[in-house]
C-alpha positions, -999 to +999 in steps of 0.1 A: -455-390-631-436-416-650-423-391-676-408-368-650-371-363-645-356-364-610-326-350-592-313-364-559-287-355-534-258-379-528-225-372-510-234-336-506-239-331-544-268-329-568-272-359-590-293-363-622-314-358-641-327-394-641-360-410-652-385-423-627-377-459-637-340-452-628-351-435-596-372-465-585-342-488-593-320-467-570-347-470-543-349-508-547-311-510-544-310-488-513-291-460-530-320-436-525-337-440-491-367-423-475-342-397-461-327-388-495-336-353-508-353-353-542-365-326-566-385-326-598-403-301-620-434-287-603-420-291-567-415-260-546-382-272-532-362-303-523-381-329-503-373-362-486-382-392-507-403-407-479-425-376-479-434-377-516-468-395-520-466-428-539-429-428-545-416-453-519-446-476-518-445-509-536-408-508-541-389-538-527-359-529-506-326-548-507-293-541-489-269-522-512-234-531-519-235-569-523-246-600-504-252-601-467-223-606-443-215-642-437-211-658-403-192-690-400-213-700-370-247-696-388-268-672-408-264-635-401-293-612-392-309-595-422-296-562-409-261-573-403-232-549-412-204-559-434-171-544-446-149-549-477-113-544-468-083-547-491-056-567-474-026-545-480-041-510-478-059-520-445-027-535-431-008-503-441-032-480-424-031-502-393+007-501-392+006-463-396-019-461-367+004-481-344+034-460-354+014-429-347+009-440-311+047-440-307+054-408-326+026-391-308+024-359-329+009-377-360-015-397-340-046-376-348-040-381-385-031-418-385-062-426-363-087-405-383-075-419-417-078-455-404-113-448-391-123-432-424-108-461-445-128-487-426-161-468-422-162-458-459-160-495-468-188-506-446-221-517-459-250-507-436-285-519-448-306-488-455-277-464-451-260-462-485-226-446-490-216-445-453-189-419-446-170-403-418-167-365-416-143-364-386-111-344-390-077-349-373-079-317-353-115-322-340-102-339-308-065-338-314-058-336-277-074-369-271-052-387-297-021-369-284-029-380-249-033-416-261+002-414-276+017-399-245+002-426-223+022-452-244+053-438-227+038-430-193+031-467-189+069-474-191+075-455-159+084-472-126+061-449-108+030-467-093+009-435-097+019-430-134+012-467-141-022-463-125-029-433-147-017-451-178-041-479-170-073-460-163-069-429-185-072-448-219-107-459-209-119-423-205-101-413-237-118-443-255-152-431-243-145-396-258-135-412-291-166-434-293-188-404-285-171-383-312-172-411-339-210-415-334-216-379-343-194-379-374-210-407-393-227-397-426-249-414-453-250-400-488-230-371-475-256-362-449-249-364-411-266-392-393-285-381-361-266-405-339-252-399-304-236-420-277-254-417-243-232-441-223-217-425-192-179-422-189-180-439-154-198-469-168-175-471-198-144-470-175-161-497-153-164-520-183-128-513-193-115-522-158-137-553-157-122-564-190-087-560-175-096-579-143-113-607-163-080-614-180-070-633-148-095-660-158-076-665-191-108-669-211-135-649-193-124-616-209-141-627-242-176-628-225-169-595-208-159-580-242-191-593-259-212-579-230-194-545-232-201-543-270-238-549-263-238-522-237-222-497-261-248-506-288-277-500-264-264-465-257-262-454-294-293-434-299-308-413-327-319-440-351-352-456-357-334-490-356-314-503-328-277-514-331-270-548-316-239-570-312-246-606-320-212-622-313-209-646-284-181-648-259-171-682-274-169-668-309-148-638-297-125-662-278-116-687-305-113-661-333-091-639-311-069-669-302-067-679-339-056-644-348-031-642-320-014-676-325-015-672-363+002-638-360+032-655-343+042-667-378+044-630-389+036-636-426-001-643-422-007-611-402-022-590-430-047-617-440-056-626-404-061-589-396-086-585-425-104-617-416-107-608-379-119-573-386-144-583-412-159-609-388-160-584-360-179-558-381-204-585-392-214-591-356-231-557-355-266-554-369-295-530-372-328-544-359-362-528-351-362-513-316-376-538-291-367-568-312-360-601-295-326-601-311-316-571-290 
């Protein structure tokens, strides 16, 4: 079999031909996974790599895209996510997203392009070439509603203020559920879905707001909320977990907030904070003690 030429599917396109040695190198680097479609002479059709006898066995697996994500508080789990953000492009997309909230009409585009920029630069062990297939008009009404609520909250009406407080939580639940179904790897959709109920999501959101009274308690609530969201993402053989503690969330958020008062450091602080936050998510075997 060592003399055979292989073709593989990546980002929705046919790649190859490559030799078997090259193929095994791609497997070792995580570019080709058990779910990647392959074809070679003599095969009746395209087949997943994991179903081809003898192909995946004996090949060491490493996380693609560079070294594991670091954690200033200790070593990161082997399945930790990481993200490589460029300071100024990321800051630019973030500013456009904020402007979109005020201009309302362009919100679907500014939000989707920011999501796509971040997701496509994430490294997920075992899921090479992560992508985002969501389009601005998929749930445009949700993003428009978010923009409108920016102005509703400025009203003197108690009822409107109440709506502007609670409604973002339900809209956020819709966005999370939509994002989960639009993630791709090597151009192929991932079978993920979010099963958390909207009532529970709104409950966590309100608890976060109320915990603000304690000055610091909100950080522990936020960490617990992230773990709840992770538990409700289904469709993968591995479980998504959030490893960040309330104390880590607290001091990093305070450092970001107070550092931003100086204005100039904002682009670098934004990248630093976002990269750390992504690194607190990890993929572990279901039922792992880490979860």
